[in-house]
Backbone as CSV, one residue per row, in Angstrom:
resi,resn,N_x,N_y,N_z,CA_x,CA_y,CA_z,C_x,C_y,C_z
1,MET,4.806,-11.565,-1.850,5.661,-10.604,-1.196,6.393,-9.794,-2.251
2,HIS,6.574,-8.507,-1.958,7.390,-7.663,-2.818,8.146,-6.650,-1.950
3,VAL,9.194,-6.070,-2.526,10.033,-5.105,-1.814,9.832,-3.740,-2.455
4,ARG,9.719,-2.738,-1.607,9.576,-1.368,-2.080,10.194,-0.421,-1.063
5,GLU,10.282,0.864,-1.430,10.785,1.854,-0.494,9.763,2.073,0.620
6,ALA,10.274,2.295,1.806,9.416,2.586,2.951,8.905,4.018,2.861
7,THR,7.750,4.264,3.444,7.187,5.614,3.497,7.284,6.164,4.917
8,GLY,7.143,7.462,5.038,7.200,8.097,6.351,6.168,7.562,7.320
9,ASP,4.991,7.227,6.814,3.937,6.684,7.668,4.308,5.319,8.243
10,GLU,5.262,4.648,7.623,5.646,3.300,8.056,6.784,3.288,9.072
11,LEU,7.259,4.454,9.472,8.360,4.507,10.443,8.082,3.663,11.681
12,PRO,6.924,3.762,12.336,6.690,2.919,13.519,6.748,1.421,13.209
13,ALA,6.200,1.008,12.076,6.210,-0.412,11.718,7.623,-0.894,11.417
14,VAL,8.411,-0.063,10.753,9.806,-0.427,10.473,10.574,-0.553,11.782
15,MET,10.394,0.402,12.693,11.071,0.331,13.985,10.639,-0.909,14.750
16,ASN,9.377,-1.286,14.639,8.869,-2.480,15.308,9.597,-3.726,14.810
17,VAL,9.799,-3.833,13.508,10.515,-4.991,12.943,11.967,-4.997,13.423
18,LEU,12.620,-3.841,13.388,14.023,-3.757,13.819,14.155,-4.046,15.309
19,ASP,13.254,-3.492,16.109,13.278,-3.743,17.551,13.016,-5.213,17.855
20,GLY,12.103,-5.830,17.101,11.794,-7.247,17.287,12.989,-8.147,17.032
21,ALA,13.898,-7.684,16.189,15.121,-8.438,15.912,16.241,-8.026,16.863
22,MET,15.907,-7.175,17.833,16.864,-6.686,18.829,18.054,-5.972,18.197
23,LEU,17.778,-5.186,17.156,18.819,-4.385,16.518,18.778,-2.977,17.100
24,ALA,19.941,-2.481,17.468,20.041,-1.146,18.042,20.247,-0.139,16.915
25,VAL,19.154,0.260,16.300,19.206,1.228,15.212,18.468,2.473,15.663
26,ASP,19.140,3.594,15.570,18.587,4.865,15.976,17.421,5.253,15.068
27,VAL,16.354,5.773,15.651,15.185,6.168,14.868,15.542,7.244,13.843
28,GLU,16.513,8.089,14.156,16.921,9.125,13.201,17.602,8.514,11.975
29,THR,18.325,7.415,12.166,18.938,6.715,11.038,17.856,6.168,10.121
30,VAL,16.828,5.604,10.713,15.720,5.058,9.918,14.960,6.183,9.233
31,ARG,14.702,7.245,9.958,13.992,8.390,9.375,14.777,8.961,8.195
32,ALA,16.097,9.070,8.324,16.926,9.571,7.223,16.876,8.613,6.033
33,GLY,16.874,7.322,6.307,16.773,6.341,5.230,15.463,6.452,4.480
34,ILE,14.388,6.682,5.217,13.076,6.840,4.586,13.047,8.107,3.733
35,ALA,13.705,9.161,4.198,13.703,10.428,3.473,14.465,10.337,2.154
36,THR,15.385,9.396,2.064,16.125,9.178,0.827,15.617,7.858,0.246
37,ASP,16.433,7.170,-0.501,16.018,5.852,-1.015,16.672,4.745,-0.210
38,GLY,16.946,4.991,1.064,17.713,4.063,1.869,16.947,3.218,2.859
39,ALA,15.629,3.172,2.764,14.852,2.304,3.649,13.900,1.487,2.788
40,LEU,14.031,0.191,2.881,13.217,-0.720,2.089,12.384,-1.595,3.002
41,VAL,11.216,-1.966,2.534,10.372,-2.901,3.271,9.949,-4.028,2.346
42,ALA,9.850,-5.208,2.935,9.260,-6.356,2.248,7.846,-6.448,2.780
43,VAL,6.877,-6.469,1.879,5.484,-6.459,2.303,4.735,-7.654,1.722
44,ALA,3.796,-8.130,2.508,2.918,-9.207,2.063,1.873,-8.630,1.117
45,ASP,1.087,-9.488,0.513,0.042,-9.039,-0.409,-0.972,-8.111,0.260
46,ASP,-1.127,-8.232,1.580,-2.066,-7.368,2.302,-1.372,-6.139,2.903
47,ASP,-0.144,-5.854,2.433,0.672,-4.696,2.849,1.218,-4.778,4.267
48,ARG,1.150,-5.944,4.917,1.830,-6.110,6.205,3.331,-6.113,5.961
49,ILE,4.067,-5.404,6.792,5.522,-5.355,6.655,6.123,-6.610,7.270
50,LEU,6.852,-7.349,6.449,7.464,-8.608,6.866,8.927,-8.437,7.250
51,GLY,9.568,-7.423,6.682,10.976,-7.192,6.951,11.354,-5.793,6.507
52,ALA,12.525,-5.350,6.967,12.995,-4.004,6.635,14.513,-4.001,6.515
53,LEU,15.000,-3.114,5.672,16.435,-2.914,5.492,16.679,-1.418,5.457
54,VAL,17.710,-0.975,6.170,18.057,0.443,6.214,19.495,0.609,5.747
55,LEU,19.677,1.525,4.807,21.004,1.844,4.286,21.448,3.207,4.795
56,GLU,22.747,3.315,5.047,23.397,4.606,5.271,24.447,4.695,4.179
57,GLY,24.107,5.324,3.085,25.001,5.325,1.924,25.079,3.919,1.373
58,GLU,26.277,3.369,1.343,26.461,1.995,0.844,26.465,0.961,1.972
59,ARG,26.376,1.419,3.202,26.430,0.525,4.360,25.030,0.065,4.759
60,ILE,24.884,-1.238,4.944,23.636,-1.770,5.481,23.671,-1.527,6.986
61,ALA,22.840,-0.584,7.438,22.786,-0.259,8.866,22.000,-1.322,9.616
62,ALA,21.000,-1.902,8.951,20.182,-2.926,9.594,19.371,-3.669,8.543
63,VAL,19.182,-4.942,8.795,18.239,-5.740,8.026,17.590,-6.704,9.010
64,ALA,16.269,-6.768,8.974,15.541,-7.615,9.929,14.285,-8.162,9.269
65,VAL,13.906,-9.353,9.716,12.716,-10.027,9.206,11.916,-10.504,10.416
66,ARG,10.616,-10.374,10.329,9.769,-10.876,11.414,10.062,-12.355,11.642
67,ARG,10.088,-12.735,12.893,10.489,-14.094,13.292,9.753,-15.173,12.498
68,ARG,8.459,-15.056,12.341,7.682,-16.089,11.636,8.009,-16.193,10.153
69,ARG,8.631,-15.174,9.585,8.923,-15.172,8.152,10.399,-15.436,7.835
70,ARG,11.196,-15.679,8.855,12.622,-15.958,8.619,12.784,-17.276,7.883
71,GLY,13.798,-17.340,7.038,14.069,-18.545,6.266,13.185,-18.698,5.046
72,GLN,12.449,-17.654,4.692,11.533,-17.714,3.550,11.954,-16.781,2.416
73,GLY,13.196,-16.283,2.458,13.699,-15.439,1.375,13.430,-13.961,1.516
74,VAL,12.843,-13.546,2.631,12.516,-12.138,2.819,13.795,-11.307,2.949
75,GLY,14.710,-11.732,3.798,15.974,-11.002,3.972,16.777,-10.961,2.686
76,SER,16.817,-12.070,1.979,17.543,-12.108,0.695,16.938,-11.131,-0.296
77,ALA,15.610,-11.070,-0.353,14.944,-10.137,-1.270,15.266,-8.692,-0.915
78,LEU,15.325,-8.389,0.368,15.675,-7.038,0.798,17.100,-6.673,0.389
79,VAL,18.042,-7.578,0.618,19.436,-7.302,0.259,19.578,-7.173,-1.253
80,GLU,18.919,-8.023,-2.013,18.990,-7.932,-3.476,18.414,-6.601,-3.965
81,ALA,17.331,-6.148,-3.359,16.749,-4.862,-3.742,17.696,-3.715,-3.411
82,ALA,18.388,-3.810,-2.268,19.373,-2.791,-1.911,20.528,-2.806,-2.902
83,ALA,20.960,-3.986,-3.318,22.064,-4.110,-4.275,21.691,-3.499,-5.623
84,ALA,20.432,-3.541,-5.968,19.977,-2.936,-7.223,20.020,-1.409,-7.153
85,ARG,20.083,-0.852,-5.931,20.098,0.599,-5.745,21.498,1.159,-5.495
86,ARG,22.439,0.294,-5.208,23.808,0.730,-4.896,24.812,-0.094,-5.698
87,GLU,25.881,0.547,-6.128,26.933,-0.189,-6.839,27.701,-1.098,-5.899
88,ARG,27.767,-0.703,-4.639,28.542,-1.438,-3.626,27.739,-1.449,-2.335
89,LEU,27.758,-2.582,-1.657,27.140,-2.702,-0.339,28.184,-3.188,0.646
90,VAL,28.122,-2.657,1.854,29.020,-3.060,2.929,28.160,-3.374,4.149
91,ALA,28.497,-4.462,4.837,27.752,-4.828,6.042,28.705,-5.399,7.076
92,GLU,28.502,-5.029,8.328,29.184,-5.673,9.449,28.122,-6.442,10.203
93,PHE,28.445,-7.691,10.567,27.425,-8.540,11.158,28.057,-9.626,12.007
94,ASP,27.211,-10.298,12.793,27.669,-11.409,13.615,28.164,-12.540,12.718
95,ALA,29.210,-13.203,13.160,29.808,-14.285,12.377,28.793,-15.376,12.030
96,GLY,27.767,-15.554,12.833,26.744,-16.560,12.570,25.928,-16.290,11.314
97,LEU,26.004,-15.064,10.797,25.279,-14.712,9.574,26.167,-14.791,8.331
98,ARG,27.355,-15.301,8.503,28.323,-15.378,7.403,27.751,-16.103,6.179
99,GLU,27.118,-17.237,6.404,26.576,-18.033,5.300,25.500,-17.259,4.527
100,PHE,24.646,-16.537,5.237,23.600,-15.738,4.606,24.212,-14.721,3.646
101,TYR,25.167,-13.935,4.137,25.767,-12.894,3.306,26.640,-13.476,2.197
102,ALA,27.384,-14.524,2.491,28.211,-15.161,1.453,27.332,-15.696,0.326
103,GLY,26.188,-16.244,0.679,25.251,-16.750,-0.321,24.674,-15.661,-1.205
104,LEU,24.741,-14.422,-0.749,24.259,-13.286,-1.528,25.388,-12.589,-2.282
105,GLY,26.561,-13.223,-2.299,27.666,-12.690,-3.085,28.594,-11.734,-2.368
106,PHE,28.508,-11.663,-1.058,29.409,-10.790,-0.303,30.755,-11.480,-0.110
107,ASP,31.842,-10.727,-0.270,33.173,-11.195,0.106,33.324,-10.888,1.585
108,ILE,33.679,-11.902,2.369,33.689,-11.789,3.825,35.112,-11.683,4.340
109,GLU,35.309,-10.792,5.309,36.613,-10.667,5.972,36.404,-10.561,7.469
110,ARG,37.366,-11.054,8.217,37.301,-11.004,9.682,37.590,-9.592,10.180
111,LEU,37.041,-9.286,11.341,37.333,-8.039,12.034,38.157,-8.365,13.269
112,ASP,38.561,-7.351,14.001,39.339,-7.579,15.222,38.565,-8.416,16.233
113,ASP,37.264,-8.199,16.309,36.400,-8.975,17.194,36.034,-10.273,16.468
114,PRO,36.456,-11.451,16.981,36.204,-12.706,16.257,34.728,-13.047,16.114
115,ARG,33.869,-12.379,16.853,32.423,-12.646,16.727,31.778,-11.836,15.612
116,ARG,32.519,-10.889,15.039,31.991,-9.997,14.003,32.798,-10.153,12.715
117,VAL,32.122,-9.990,11.595,32.769,-10.022,10.286,32.215,-8.884,9.444
118,ARG,32.888,-8.641,8.321,32.497,-7.582,7.403,32.323,-8.199,6.025
119,GLY,31.298,-7.792,5.325,31.065,-8.270,3.975,30.958,-7.122,3.009
120,VAL,31.496,-7.327,1.810,31.434,-6.315,0.750,30.907,-6.978,-0.499
121,ARG,29.958,-6.313,-1.123,29.420,-6.815,-2.383,29.413,-5.684,-3.401
């Protein structure tokens, strides 16, 4: 597996991964990420897309991994690749993902909604 920038031809596949994770990410946000350096994909050796990450500036708009590949370092590789492209990363996420982001070096803070937290790296 390796991480690289997504291409315009991969927009449907990226949306498929994000939709499969039930993330409400606008297709225009993904398209804008692809047009800049803000959309990354983790791909298998046969170029199947295993996961995707979309940035809006320094904010992680979405990160998702295909269900069968979760827990195998795909999401971590995507976040690390994004961190290599930005001096600072910010993410808002469900509190259940706190351990994942903390393990990647994010400083975590609570939000008004106790089910959501914010991380900064």
